[in-house]
Predicted model as a PDB file, atoms N, CA, C, CB and O in Angstrom, pLDDT in the B-factor column:
MODEL        1                                                                  
ATOM      1  N   ALA A   1      98.915 102.868 147.080  1.00 76.00           N  
ATOM      2  CA  ALA A   1      98.971 102.715 148.924  1.00 76.00           C  
ATOM      3  C   ALA A   1      98.550 103.331 149.014  1.00 76.00           C  
ATOM      4  CB  ALA A   1      99.899 102.749 149.940  1.00 76.00           C  
ATOM      5  O   ALA A   1      97.324 103.283 149.113  1.00 76.00           O  
ATOM      6  N   SER A   2      99.559 104.907 149.072  1.00 80.00           N  
ATOM      7  CA  SER A   2      99.307 105.767 150.073  1.00 80.00           C  
ATOM      8  C   SER A   2      96.993 106.241 149.735  1.00 80.00           C  
ATOM      9  CB  SER A   2     100.861 107.398 149.735  1.00 80.00           C  
ATOM     10  O   SER A   2      95.881 106.394 150.240  1.00 80.00           O  
ATOM     11  N   HIS A   3      97.665 106.223 148.755  1.00 80.00           N  
ATOM     12  CA  HIS A   3      95.419 106.305 148.043  1.00 80.00           C  
ATOM     13  C   HIS A   3      94.782 105.812 148.621  1.00 80.00           C  
ATOM     14  CB  HIS A   3      94.666 105.598 146.651  1.00 80.00           C  
ATOM     15  O   HIS A   3      93.837 106.388 149.160  1.00 80.00           O  
ATOM     16  N   GLU A   4      95.054 104.351 148.780  1.00 81.00           N  
ATOM     17  CA  GLU A   4      94.261 103.357 149.634  1.00 81.00           C  
ATOM     18  C   GLU A   4      94.115 103.572 150.590  1.00 81.00           C  
ATOM     19  CB  GLU A   4      94.551 102.305 149.785  1.00 81.00           C  
ATOM     20  O   GLU A   4      92.945 103.633 150.968  1.00 81.00           O  
ATOM     21  N   LEU A   5      95.318 103.844 151.665  1.00 85.00           N  
ATOM     22  CA  LEU A   5      95.561 104.157 152.963  1.00 85.00           C  
ATOM     23  C   LEU A   5      94.885 106.077 153.543  1.00 85.00           C  
ATOM     24  CB  LEU A   5      97.411 103.891 152.992  1.00 85.00           C  
ATOM     25  O   LEU A   5      94.271 106.341 154.577  1.00 85.00           O  
ATOM     26  N   ARG A   6      95.269 106.950 152.539  1.00 89.00           N  
ATOM     27  CA  ARG A   6      94.444 108.433 153.015  1.00 89.00           C  
ATOM     28  C   ARG A   6      93.056 107.866 152.306  1.00 89.00           C  
ATOM     29  CB  ARG A   6      95.181 110.308 152.197  1.00 89.00           C  
ATOM     30  O   ARG A   6      92.385 107.664 153.318  1.00 89.00           O  
ATOM     31  N   THR A   7      92.166 107.463 151.128  1.00 88.00           N  
ATOM     32  CA  THR A   7      91.005 107.904 151.138  1.00 88.00           C  
ATOM     33  C   THR A   7      89.605 107.298 152.796  1.00 88.00           C  
ATOM     34  CB  THR A   7      90.675 107.369 149.479  1.00 88.00           C  
ATOM     35  O   THR A   7      88.855 108.154 153.265  1.00 88.00           O  
ATOM     36  N   PRO A   8      89.586 106.073 153.251  1.00 87.00           N  
ATOM     37  CA  PRO A   8      89.730 105.770 154.282  1.00 87.00           C  
ATOM     38  C   PRO A   8      89.920 106.833 156.081  1.00 87.00           C  
ATOM     39  CB  PRO A   8      90.666 105.059 153.774  1.00 87.00           C  
ATOM     40  O   PRO A   8      89.388 106.567 157.158  1.00 87.00           O  
ATOM     41  N   LEU A   9      90.776 107.890 155.763  1.00 92.00           N  
ATOM     42  CA  LEU A   9      91.534 108.043 157.452  1.00 92.00           C  
ATOM     43  C   LEU A   9      90.630 109.688 155.999  1.00 92.00           C  
ATOM     44  CB  LEU A   9      94.201 107.489 158.390  1.00 92.00           C  
ATOM     45  O   LEU A   9      89.569 109.081 155.849  1.00 92.00           O  
ATOM     46  N   THR A  10      90.555 110.187 155.656  1.00 93.00           N  
ATOM     47  CA  THR A  10      89.934 111.756 155.403  1.00 93.00           C  
ATOM     48  C   THR A  10      88.665 110.684 155.304  1.00 93.00           C  
ATOM     49  CB  THR A  10      90.515 113.075 153.765  1.00 93.00           C  
ATOM     50  O   THR A  10      88.701 110.488 154.090  1.00 93.00           O  
ATOM     51  N   ALA A  11      87.840 110.067 155.668  1.00 92.00           N  
ATOM     52  CA  ALA A  11      86.670 109.876 155.626  1.00 92.00           C  
ATOM     53  C   ALA A  11      86.396 110.010 156.733  1.00 92.00           C  
ATOM     54  CB  ALA A  11      86.273 108.933 155.126  1.00 92.00           C  
ATOM     55  O   ALA A  11      85.811 110.994 157.188  1.00 92.00           O  
ATOM     56  N   MET A  12      86.959 108.558 157.679  1.00 94.00           N  
ATOM     57  CA  MET A  12      86.774 109.282 158.978  1.00 94.00           C  
ATOM     58  C   MET A  12      87.120 110.474 159.632  1.00 94.00           C  
ATOM     59  CB  MET A  12      87.108 108.717 159.635  1.00 94.00           C  
ATOM     60  O   MET A  12      86.723 111.192 160.550  1.00 94.00           O  
ATOM     61  N   ILE A  13      88.179 110.388 158.648  1.00 95.00           N  
ATOM     62  CA  ILE A  13      87.931 113.220 159.584  1.00 95.00           C  
ATOM     63  C   ILE A  13      86.992 113.975 159.005  1.00 95.00           C  
ATOM     64  CB  ILE A  13      89.664 115.016 158.987  1.00 95.00           C  
ATOM     65  O   ILE A  13      86.876 115.164 159.301  1.00 95.00           O  
ATOM     66  N   GLY A  14      86.029 113.233 157.906  1.00 95.00           N  
ATOM     67  CA  GLY A  14      85.035 114.064 157.804  1.00 95.00           C  
ATOM     68  C   GLY A  14      83.732 113.414 158.900  1.00 95.00           C  
ATOM     69  O   GLY A  14      82.622 113.755 159.307  1.00 95.00           O  
ATOM     70  N   VAL A  15      84.406 112.619 159.000  1.00 94.00           N  
ATOM     71  CA  VAL A  15      82.740 112.033 160.055  1.00 94.00           C  
ATOM     72  C   VAL A  15      83.065 112.622 161.883  1.00 94.00           C  
ATOM     73  CB  VAL A  15      82.605 109.406 160.127  1.00 94.00           C  
ATOM     74  O   VAL A  15      82.362 112.821 162.874  1.00 94.00           O  
ATOM     75  N   THR A  16      84.064 112.689 161.649  1.00 95.00           N  
ATOM     76  CA  THR A  16      84.528 113.386 162.945  1.00 95.00           C  
ATOM     77  C   THR A  16      84.710 115.024 162.919  1.00 95.00           C  
ATOM     78  CB  THR A  16      85.941 112.752 163.327  1.00 95.00           C  
ATOM     79  O   THR A  16      84.589 115.784 163.880  1.00 95.00           O  
ATOM     80  N   GLU A  17      84.941 115.264 161.945  1.00 96.00           N  
ATOM     81  CA  GLU A  17      84.371 116.220 161.785  1.00 96.00           C  
ATOM     82  C   GLU A  17      83.172 117.140 162.054  1.00 96.00           C  
ATOM     83  CB  GLU A  17      84.460 116.063 161.185  1.00 96.00           C  
ATOM     84  O   GLU A  17      83.238 118.335 162.345  1.00 96.00           O  
ATOM     85  N   THR A  18      82.198 116.484 161.929  1.00 94.00           N  
ATOM     86  CA  THR A  18      81.180 116.635 161.583  1.00 94.00           C  
ATOM     87  C   THR A  18      79.920 116.833 162.622  1.00 94.00           C  
ATOM     88  CB  THR A  18      81.150 115.745 160.832  1.00 94.00           C  
ATOM     89  O   THR A  18      78.980 117.600 162.829  1.00 94.00           O  
ATOM     90  N   ALA A  19      80.848 114.982 163.422  1.00 94.00           N  
ATOM     91  CA  ALA A  19      79.832 114.934 164.642  1.00 94.00           C  
ATOM     92  C   ALA A  19      80.530 115.789 165.582  1.00 94.00           C  
ATOM     93  CB  ALA A  19      79.511 113.392 165.313  1.00 94.00           C  
ATOM     94  O   ALA A  19      80.359 115.472 166.760  1.00 94.00           O  
ATOM     95  N   LEU A  20      81.447 117.025 165.312  1.00 94.00           N  
ATOM     96  CA  LEU A  20      82.119 117.767 166.539  1.00 94.00           C  
ATOM     97  C   LEU A  20      81.086 118.585 166.310  1.00 94.00           C  
ATOM     98  CB  LEU A  20      83.742 118.396 166.592  1.00 94.00           C  
ATOM     99  O   LEU A  20      80.724 119.146 167.344  1.00 94.00           O  
ATOM    100  N   SER A  21      80.417 118.895 165.277  1.00 96.00           N  
ATOM    101  CA  SER A  21      80.169 120.051 164.918  1.00 96.00           C  
ATOM    102  C   SER A  21      79.293 120.916 165.505  1.00 96.00           C  
ATOM    103  CB  SER A  21      79.926 119.971 163.932  1.00 96.00           C  
ATOM    104  O   SER A  21      79.268 122.104 165.828  1.00 96.00           O  
ATOM    105  N   LYS A  22      78.505 119.854 165.548  1.00 95.00           N  
ATOM    106  CA  LYS A  22      76.609 119.494 165.992  1.00 95.00           C  
ATOM    107  C   LYS A  22      77.136 118.890 167.172  1.00 95.00           C  
ATOM    108  CB  LYS A  22      75.339 118.176 164.828  1.00 95.00           C  
ATOM    109  O   LYS A  22      78.235 118.367 167.356  1.00 95.00           O  
ATOM    110  N   ASP A  23      75.546 119.153 168.434  1.00 95.00           N  
ATOM    111  CA  ASP A  23      75.195 118.177 168.867  1.00 95.00           C  
ATOM    112  C   ASP A  23      74.571 117.415 168.440  1.00 95.00           C  
ATOM    113  CB  ASP A  23      74.899 118.280 169.543  1.00 95.00           C  
ATOM    114  O   ASP A  23      73.772 117.742 167.562  1.00 95.00           O  
ATOM    115  N   LEU A  24      74.671 115.917 168.924  1.00 94.00           N  
ATOM    116  CA  LEU A  24      74.097 115.403 168.133  1.00 94.00           C  
ATOM    117  C   LEU A  24      73.434 114.455 170.125  1.00 94.00           C  
ATOM    118  CB  LEU A  24      75.162 114.651 166.489  1.00 94.00           C  
ATOM    119  O   LEU A  24      73.600 114.615 171.334  1.00 94.00           O  
ATOM    120  N   SER A  25      72.742 113.605 169.213  1.00 95.00           N  
ATOM    121  CA  SER A  25      71.864 113.218 170.478  1.00 95.00           C  
ATOM    122  C   SER A  25      72.848 111.628 171.079  1.00 95.00           C  
ATOM    123  CB  SER A  25      69.798 112.824 169.835  1.00 95.00           C  
ATOM    124  O   SER A  25      73.872 111.466 170.416  1.00 95.00           O  
ATOM    125  N   ASN A  26      72.722 111.034 171.692  1.00 94.00           N  
ATOM    126  CA  ASN A  26      73.663 109.712 172.076  1.00 94.00           C  
ATOM    127  C   ASN A  26      73.727 108.682 171.789  1.00 94.00           C  
ATOM    128  CB  ASN A  26      73.713 109.347 172.965  1.00 94.00           C  
ATOM    129  O   ASN A  26      74.688 107.918 171.872  1.00 94.00           O  
ATOM    130  N   VAL A  27      72.089 108.407 171.175  1.00 96.00           N  
ATOM    131  CA  VAL A  27      72.520 107.296 170.435  1.00 96.00           C  
ATOM    132  C   VAL A  27      72.720 107.840 168.743  1.00 96.00           C  
ATOM    133  CB  VAL A  27      71.328 106.033 170.664  1.00 96.00           C  
ATOM    134  O   VAL A  27      72.850 106.869 167.999  1.00 96.00           O  
ATOM    135  N   GLN A  28      72.761 109.013 168.107  1.00 95.00           N  
ATOM    136  CA  GLN A  28      73.929 109.779 167.102  1.00 95.00           C  
ATOM    137  C   GLN A  28      75.119 109.577 166.916  1.00 95.00           C  
ATOM    138  CB  GLN A  28      74.150 110.893 167.301  1.00 95.00           C  
ATOM    139  O   GLN A  28      75.700 109.119 165.932  1.00 95.00           O  
ATOM    140  N   TYR A  29      75.619 110.045 168.216  1.00 94.00           N  
ATOM    141  CA  TYR A  29      77.336 109.677 168.722  1.00 94.00           C  
ATOM    142  C   TYR A  29      77.597 108.377 168.946  1.00 94.00           C  
ATOM    143  CB  TYR A  29      77.835 110.318 170.135  1.00 94.00           C  
ATOM    144  O   TYR A  29      78.687 107.973 169.350  1.00 94.00           O  
ATOM    145  N   ARG A  30      76.346 107.460 168.627  1.00 96.00           N  
ATOM    146  CA  ARG A  30      76.774 106.143 169.122  1.00 96.00           C  
ATOM    147  C   ARG A  30      77.056 105.384 167.905  1.00 96.00           C  
ATOM    148  CB  ARG A  30      75.711 105.420 170.034  1.00 96.00           C  
ATOM    149  O   ARG A  30      77.912 104.501 167.966  1.00 96.00           O  
ATOM    150  N   GLU A  31      76.277 105.678 166.509  1.00 96.00           N  
ATOM    151  CA  GLU A  31      76.093 105.958 165.998  1.00 96.00           C  
ATOM    152  C   GLU A  31      77.234 106.343 164.824  1.00 96.00           C  
ATOM    153  CB  GLU A  31      75.448 106.374 166.569  1.00 96.00           C  
ATOM    154  O   GLU A  31      77.183 106.034 163.634  1.00 96.00           O  
ATOM    155  N   VAL A  32      78.212 107.062 165.471  1.00 95.00           N  
ATOM    156  CA  VAL A  32      79.307 108.012 164.984  1.00 95.00           C  
ATOM    157  C   VAL A  32      79.952 106.921 164.907  1.00 95.00           C  
ATOM    158  CB  VAL A  32      79.932 109.275 165.802  1.00 95.00           C  
ATOM    159  O   VAL A  32      80.242 106.219 163.937  1.00 95.00           O  
ATOM    160  N   LEU A  33      80.276 106.769 166.611  1.00 96.00           N  
ATOM    161  CA  LEU A  33      81.120 105.497 166.563  1.00 96.00           C  
ATOM    162  C   LEU A  33      81.349 104.239 166.416  1.00 96.00           C  
ATOM    163  CB  LEU A  33      81.401 105.389 167.065  1.00 96.00           C  
ATOM    164  O   LEU A  33      82.309 103.562 166.783  1.00 96.00           O  
ATOM    165  N   LYS A  34      80.476 103.985 165.895  1.00 96.00           N  
ATOM    166  CA  LYS A  34      80.358 102.259 165.107  1.00 96.00           C  
ATOM    167  C   LYS A  34      80.532 103.238 163.950  1.00 96.00           C  
ATOM    168  CB  LYS A  34      78.583 100.908 165.176  1.00 96.00           C  
ATOM    169  O   LYS A  34      81.632 103.140 163.405  1.00 96.00           O  
ATOM    170  N   LYS A  35      79.986 103.851 163.614  1.00 95.00           N  
ATOM    171  CA  LYS A  35      81.051 104.027 162.090  1.00 95.00           C  
ATOM    172  C   LYS A  35      82.335 103.582 161.934  1.00 95.00           C  
ATOM    173  CB  LYS A  35      81.372 105.412 161.717  1.00 95.00           C  
ATOM    174  O   LYS A  35      82.708 102.527 161.420  1.00 95.00           O  
ATOM    175  N   LEU A  36      83.379 104.999 162.707  1.00 95.00           N  
ATOM    176  CA  LEU A  36      84.446 105.487 162.583  1.00 95.00           C  
ATOM    177  C   LEU A  36      85.559 104.104 163.192  1.00 95.00           C  
ATOM    178  CB  LEU A  36      84.377 106.971 163.358  1.00 95.00           C  
ATOM    179  O   LEU A  36      86.786 104.082 163.297  1.00 95.00           O  
ATOM    180  N   PHE A  37      84.569 103.101 163.493  1.00 96.00           N  
ATOM    181  CA  PHE A  37      85.092 102.119 164.307  1.00 96.00           C  
ATOM    182  C   PHE A  37      85.296 100.898 163.415  1.00 96.00           C  
ATOM    183  CB  PHE A  37      84.188 101.853 165.508  1.00 96.00           C  
ATOM    184  O   PHE A  37      86.269 100.146 163.477  1.00 96.00           O  
ATOM    185  N   GLU A  38      84.137 100.778 162.472  1.00 94.00           N  
ATOM    186  CA  GLU A  38      83.975 100.300 161.109  1.00 94.00           C  
ATOM    187  C   GLU A  38      85.454 100.165 159.814  1.00 94.00           C  
ATOM    188  CB  GLU A  38      82.829 101.400 160.609  1.00 94.00           C  
ATOM    189  O   GLU A  38      86.155  99.281 159.322  1.00 94.00           O  
ATOM    190  N   GLN A  39      85.335 101.254 159.758  1.00 93.00           N  
ATOM    191  CA  GLN A  39      85.971 101.901 158.753  1.00 93.00           C  
ATOM    192  C   GLN A  39      87.946 101.976 159.854  1.00 93.00           C  
ATOM    193  CB  GLN A  39      84.805 103.794 158.304  1.00 93.00           C  
ATOM    194  O   GLN A  39      88.875 102.291 159.109  1.00 93.00           O  
ATOM    195  N   GLN A  40      88.315 101.732 161.221  1.00 94.00           N  
ATOM    196  CA  GLN A  40      89.036 101.498 161.637  1.00 94.00           C  
ATOM    197  C   GLN A  40      89.662 100.187 161.029  1.00 94.00           C  
ATOM    198  CB  GLN A  40      88.707 101.667 162.669  1.00 94.00           C  
ATOM    199  O   GLN A  40      90.662  99.971 160.345  1.00 94.00           O  
ATOM    200  N   ARG A  41      88.359  99.164 161.717  1.00 94.00           N  
ATOM    201  CA  ARG A  41      88.891  97.635 160.901  1.00 94.00           C  
ATOM    202  C   ARG A  41      89.382  97.525 160.217  1.00 94.00           C  
ATOM    203  CB  ARG A  41      88.370  96.847 160.403  1.00 94.00           C  
ATOM    204  O   ARG A  41      90.189  96.606 160.075  1.00 94.00           O  
ATOM    205  N   GLU A  42      89.086  98.664 159.207  1.00 91.00           N  
ATOM    206  CA  GLU A  42      88.625  98.398 157.727  1.00 91.00           C  
ATOM    207  C   GLU A  42      90.433  98.503 156.762  1.00 91.00           C  
ATOM    208  CB  GLU A  42      87.145 100.010 157.155  1.00 91.00           C  
ATOM    209  O   GLU A  42      91.053  97.846 155.926  1.00 91.00           O  
ATOM    210  N   LEU A  43      90.610  99.741 157.564  1.00 92.00           N  
ATOM    211  CA  LEU A  43      92.059 100.496 157.408  1.00 92.00           C  
ATOM    212  C   LEU A  43      93.144  99.162 157.563  1.00 92.00           C  
ATOM    213  CB  LEU A  43      92.347 101.876 158.839  1.00 92.00           C  
ATOM    214  O   LEU A  43      94.019  98.939 156.726  1.00 92.00           O  
ATOM    215  N   THR A  44      92.950  98.431 158.633  1.00 93.00           N  
ATOM    216  CA  THR A  44      93.991  98.048 159.870  1.00 93.00           C  
ATOM    217  C   THR A  44      93.496  97.049 159.248  1.00 93.00           C  
ATOM    218  CB  THR A  44      93.991  98.349 161.626  1.00 93.00           C  
ATOM    219  O   THR A  44      94.403  96.263 159.521  1.00 93.00           O  
ATOM    220  N   ASN A  45      92.564  96.254 158.436  1.00 91.00           N  
ATOM    221  CA  ASN A  45      92.517  94.876 157.329  1.00 91.00           C  
ATOM    222  C   ASN A  45      94.122  95.559 156.180  1.00 91.00           C  
ATOM    223  CB  ASN A  45      90.259  94.790 156.052  1.00 91.00           C  
ATOM    224  O   ASN A  45      95.215  95.109 155.836  1.00 91.00           O  
ATOM    225  N   MET A  46      93.233  96.998 155.947  1.00 90.00           N  
ATOM    226  CA  MET A  46      93.944  96.897 154.498  1.00 90.00           C  
ATOM    227  C   MET A  46      95.712  97.093 154.592  1.00 90.00           C  
ATOM    228  CB  MET A  46      93.231  98.266 153.439  1.00 90.00           C  
ATOM    229  O   MET A  46      96.382  96.558 153.709  1.00 90.00           O  
ATOM    230  N   THR A  47      96.395  97.865 155.676  1.00 90.00           N  
ATOM    231  CA  THR A  47      96.832  97.903 156.407  1.00 90.00           C  
ATOM    232  C   THR A  47      98.389  95.739 156.558  1.00 90.00           C  
ATOM    233  CB  THR A  47      95.313  98.469 157.327  1.00 90.00           C  
ATOM    234  O   THR A  47      99.337  95.149 156.039  1.00 90.00           O  
ATOM    235  N   ASN A  48      97.122  95.711 157.939  1.00 90.00           N  
ATOM    236  CA  ASN A  48      97.703  94.028 157.152  1.00 90.00           C  
ATOM    237  C   ASN A  48      98.029  93.821 156.331  1.00 90.00           C  
ATOM    238  CB  ASN A  48      97.148  93.057 156.899  1.00 90.00           C  
ATOM    239  O   ASN A  48      99.193  93.427 156.263  1.00 90.00           O  
ATOM    240  N   SER A  49      97.323  93.926 155.273  1.00 87.00           N  
ATOM    241  CA  SER A  49      97.349  93.437 154.249  1.00 87.00           C  
ATOM    242  C   SER A  49      98.326  93.431 153.230  1.00 87.00           C  
ATOM    243  CB  SER A  49      96.548  93.730 153.941  1.00 87.00           C  
ATOM    244  O   SER A  49      98.697  92.476 152.548  1.00 87.00           O  
ATOM    245  N   LEU A  50      98.841  95.044 153.195  1.00 86.00           N  
ATOM    246  CA  LEU A  50      99.935  95.616 152.729  1.00 86.00           C  
ATOM    247  C   LEU A  50     101.164  95.609 153.731  1.00 86.00           C  
ATOM    248  CB  LEU A  50      99.560  96.917 152.337  1.00 86.00           C  
ATOM    249  O   LEU A  50     102.229  95.372 153.160  1.00 86.00           O  
ATOM    250  N   LEU A  51     101.221  95.739 154.586  1.00 86.00           N  
ATOM    251  CA  LEU A  51     102.482  94.762 155.134  1.00 86.00           C  
ATOM    252  C   LEU A  51     103.155  93.690 154.836  1.00 86.00           C  
ATOM    253  CB  LEU A  51     102.321  94.352 156.011  1.00 86.00           C  
ATOM    254  O   LEU A  51     104.375  93.809 154.721  1.00 86.00           O  
ATOM    255  N   LEU A  52     102.387  92.084 154.591  1.00 82.00           N  
ATOM    256  CA  LEU A  52     101.588  91.045 154.714  1.00 82.00           C  
ATOM    257  C   LEU A  52     103.159  91.088 152.772  1.00 82.00           C  
ATOM    258  CB  LEU A  52      99.111  91.224 154.901  1.00 82.00           C  
ATOM    259  O   LEU A  52     104.353  90.804 152.677  1.00 82.00           O  
ATOM    260  N   LEU A  53     102.160  91.562 151.815  1.00 79.00           N  
ATOM    261  CA  LEU A  53     102.198  91.715 150.346  1.00 79.00           C  
ATOM    262  C   LEU A  53     103.813  92.440 150.865  1.00 79.00           C  
ATOM    263  CB  LEU A  53     100.678  92.804 149.360  1.00 79.00           C  
ATOM    264  O   LEU A  53     104.518  91.451 151.068  1.00 79.00           O  
ATOM    265  N   SER A  54     104.010  92.737 150.932  1.00 79.00           N  
ATOM    266  CA  SER A  54     105.194  93.581 151.383  1.00 79.00           C  
ATOM    267  C   SER A  54     106.541  92.244 152.091  1.00 79.00           C  
ATOM    268  CB  SER A  54     104.438  94.918 152.841  1.00 79.00           C  
ATOM    269  O   SER A  54     107.747  92.061 151.925  1.00 79.00           O  
ATOM    270  N   ASP A  55     105.896  91.859 152.562  1.00 75.00           N  
ATOM    271  CA  ASP A  55     107.106  90.636 153.196  1.00 75.00           C  
ATOM    272  C   ASP A  55     107.044  90.242 152.061  1.00 75.00           C  
ATOM    273  CB  ASP A  55     106.872  89.376 154.493  1.00 75.00           C  
ATOM    274  O   ASP A  55     108.090  90.304 151.415  1.00 75.00           O  
ATOM    275  N   ASN A  56     105.838  89.704 151.401  1.00 63.00           N  
ATOM    276  CA  ASN A  56     106.213  88.032 151.017  1.00 63.00           C  
ATOM    277  C   ASN A  56     107.025  88.608 150.100  1.00 63.00           C  
ATOM    278  CB  ASN A  56     104.964  86.751 150.378  1.00 63.00           C  
ATOM    279  O   ASN A  56     108.147  88.104 150.141  1.00 63.00           O  
ATOM    280  N   ARG A  57     106.899  89.549 149.206  1.00 58.00           N  
ATOM    281  CA  ARG A  57     107.936  90.018 148.343  1.00 58.00           C  
ATOM    282  C   ARG A  57     109.505  90.303 148.842  1.00 58.00           C  
ATOM    283  CB  ARG A  57     107.398  91.220 147.840  1.00 58.00           C  
ATOM    284  O   ARG A  57     110.570  89.764 148.545  1.00 58.00           O  
ATOM    285  N   ALA A  58     109.281  91.004 149.414  1.00 57.00           N  
ATOM    286  CA  ALA A  58     110.851  91.830 149.244  1.00 57.00           C  
ATOM    287  C   ALA A  58     111.192  90.576 150.116  1.00 57.00           C  
ATOM    288  CB  ALA A  58     111.262  93.809 149.988  1.00 57.00           C  
ATOM    289  O   ALA A  58     112.189  91.022 150.684  1.00 57.00           O  
ATOM    290  N   GLY A  59     110.985  88.889 150.765  1.00 57.00           N  
ATOM    291  CA  GLY A  59     112.151  88.460 150.430  1.00 57.00           C  
ATOM    292  C   GLY A  59     112.321  87.067 149.032  1.00 57.00           C  
ATOM    293  O   GLY A  59     113.314  86.818 148.349  1.00 57.00           O  
ATOM    294  N   GLN A  60     111.296  86.564 149.017  1.00 59.00           N  
ATOM    295  CA  GLN A  60     111.829  86.105 148.082  1.00 59.00           C  
ATOM    296  C   GLN A  60     111.711  86.802 146.272  1.00 59.00           C  
ATOM    297  CB  GLN A  60     111.331  84.842 148.344  1.00 59.00           C  
ATOM    298  O   GLN A  60     111.612  86.208 145.198  1.00 59.00           O  
ATOM    299  N   GLN A  61     111.763  87.938 146.529  1.00 63.00           N  
ATOM    300  CA  GLN A  61     112.346  88.454 144.857  1.00 63.00           C  
ATOM    301  C   GLN A  61     113.799  88.734 144.856  1.00 63.00           C  
ATOM    302  CB  GLN A  61     111.620  90.011 144.250  1.00 63.00           C  
ATOM    303  O   GLN A  61     114.264  89.385 145.791  1.00 63.00           O  
ATOM    304  N   SER A  62     114.578  88.302 143.884  1.00 69.00           N  
ATOM    305  CA  SER A  62     115.743  89.052 143.963  1.00 69.00           C  
ATOM    306  C   SER A  62     115.790  89.791 142.569  1.00 69.00           C  
ATOM    307  CB  SER A  62     117.023  88.131 144.281  1.00 69.00           C  
ATOM    308  O   SER A  62     115.781  89.090 141.557  1.00 69.00           O  
ATOM    309  N   TYR A  63     115.848  91.375 142.440  1.00 65.00           N  
ATOM    310  CA  TYR A  63     116.189  92.262 141.052  1.00 65.00           C  
ATOM    311  C   TYR A  63     116.982  92.013 140.524  1.00 65.00           C  
ATOM    312  CB  TYR A  63     116.428  93.438 141.010  1.00 65.00           C  
ATOM    313  O   TYR A  63     117.879  91.525 141.212  1.00 65.00           O  
ATOM    314  N   PRO A  64     117.285  92.134 138.976  1.00 78.00           N  
ATOM    315  CA  PRO A  64     117.923  92.241 138.623  1.00 78.00           C  
ATOM    316  C   PRO A  64     118.397  94.128 138.117  1.00 78.00           C  
ATOM    317  CB  PRO A  64     117.673  91.191 138.024  1.00 78.00           C  
ATOM    318  O   PRO A  64     117.806  95.208 138.122  1.00 78.00           O  
ATOM    319  N   GLN A  65     120.302  93.439 137.592  1.00 81.00           N  
ATOM    320  CA  GLN A  65     120.001  94.987 138.173  1.00 81.00           C  
ATOM    321  C   GLN A  65     120.790  95.672 136.714  1.00 81.00           C  
ATOM    322  CB  GLN A  65     120.952  95.485 140.124  1.00 81.00           C  
ATOM    323  O   GLN A  65     121.319  95.046 135.795  1.00 81.00           O  
ATOM    324  N   VAL A  66     120.604  97.665 136.942  1.00 81.00           N  
ATOM    325  CA  VAL A  66     119.466  98.107 135.540  1.00 81.00           C  
ATOM    326  C   VAL A  66     120.378  98.881 135.467  1.00 81.00           C  
ATOM    327  CB  VAL A  66     117.713  98.733 135.531  1.00 81.00           C  
ATOM    328  O   VAL A  66     120.727  99.317 136.564  1.00 81.00           O  
ATOM    329  N   ARG A  67     120.965  99.271 134.555  1.00 82.00           N  
ATOM    330  CA  ARG A  67     121.952 100.907 134.631  1.00 82.00           C  
ATOM    331  C   ARG A  67     120.367 101.403 134.211  1.00 82.00           C  
ATOM    332  CB  ARG A  67     123.792 101.395 133.103  1.00 82.00           C  
ATOM    333  O   ARG A  67     119.373 100.955 133.640  1.00 82.00           O  
ATOM    334  N   LEU A  68     120.812 102.587 134.866  1.00 82.00           N  
ATOM    335  CA  LEU A  68     119.679 103.949 134.217  1.00 82.00           C  
ATOM    336  C   LEU A  68     120.681 105.042 133.350  1.00 82.00           C  
ATOM    337  CB  LEU A  68     118.768 105.083 135.835  1.00 82.00           C  
ATOM    338  O   LEU A  68     120.530 106.248 133.549  1.00 82.00           O  
ATOM    339  N   ASP A  69     121.207 104.792 132.853  1.00 77.00           N  
ATOM    340  CA  ASP A  69     122.335 105.468 132.141  1.00 77.00           C  
ATOM    341  C   ASP A  69     122.745 105.290 130.387  1.00 77.00           C  
ATOM    342  CB  ASP A  69     123.520 104.965 132.962  1.00 77.00           C  
ATOM    343  O   ASP A  69     123.702 105.900 129.912  1.00 77.00           O  
TER     344      ASP A  69                                                      
ENDMDL                                                                          
END                                                                             
């Protein structure tokens, strides 16, 4: 799960750093914002899915005790 969350965050940081390091036109800045918005929506959907999955499994499963020694 952490890898799945880090990948879009890293991409968003890369897009932001690139945009900040250049002088872009208003149209180019708008394109960057559109990319970031789409990546944020995907990340939100993924996070919501992970939360839903963890909530469903936690409430329905009872795990047997296992000795570790």
